[in-house]
Each structure stands twice: as structure tokens, then as C-alpha cells.
C-alpha positions, 0 to 999 in steps of 0.5 A: 624947105625943097630937094633943091635947098637941101641939097644946097644946105648939105652940100655947103656942111659936106664943103665946111667938112671938107675944108676941115678934114683937108686942113687937117691932114695936109697941114698935119705936124704929125711925124714924117713917117706917117706923113705920106699916110696923112696926105694919103687920106687929104687926097682921097677925101678930095676925091671924095668930095669931088667925086659926090658934092661937086655932081650934086651941086651941079645937078641941083644948080640944073634944076635935074634930079633931085632925089639923085642930087640929095642921094649925092649930098648924102653920099659925102658925110656916109662915106667920110664916116665909114672910113673915119671908122674902118680907120679907128678900126684899123688902129 
């Protein structure tokens, strides 16, 4: 499997993760007092997705910098895991 194919596969998994997290945060049935925090988390995850996966897909599609594209594709789940651990520890 080439780096390009792996990048596309990781970006597909990233898109599925983003969809799940965005749906859970934007459409949560939580208390109105914490609804703003949920929406802020959704915006943060969406911005993270746009800053990592979209350039990774563009680089892979253009067949440019395959290692950088793969690193960007893996950056989304790594940073998402760090944010989740920070939220758990901070709670």
C-alpha cells in the first residue's frame, strides 16, 4: 500500500470521527447551561479537522509531499485524543 492510499484511508477514518464528534457536540441534549461549551468543542474539532485533514487530502490528491500528508492525517486523531484526555482530567 502506498503512502497516498494510507493517507486517504486515514482521512476517511478522520472524517468518520469528525462526523461522530460534531454530531455529538452540536446536537447534544445537554443542560442549557453547558450547551455553549458543547458547541465550542464542536467548533474546535471542526477547525482541527479543517486544518489537518483537508490539507492532507489536497496534498495526497496532488501527489505532493506524501509523508507530510500522512503526518497531517494522523495529526487529527492524535490531537483529538489529547483534547479528550485533557477534558477527562480537567473534569
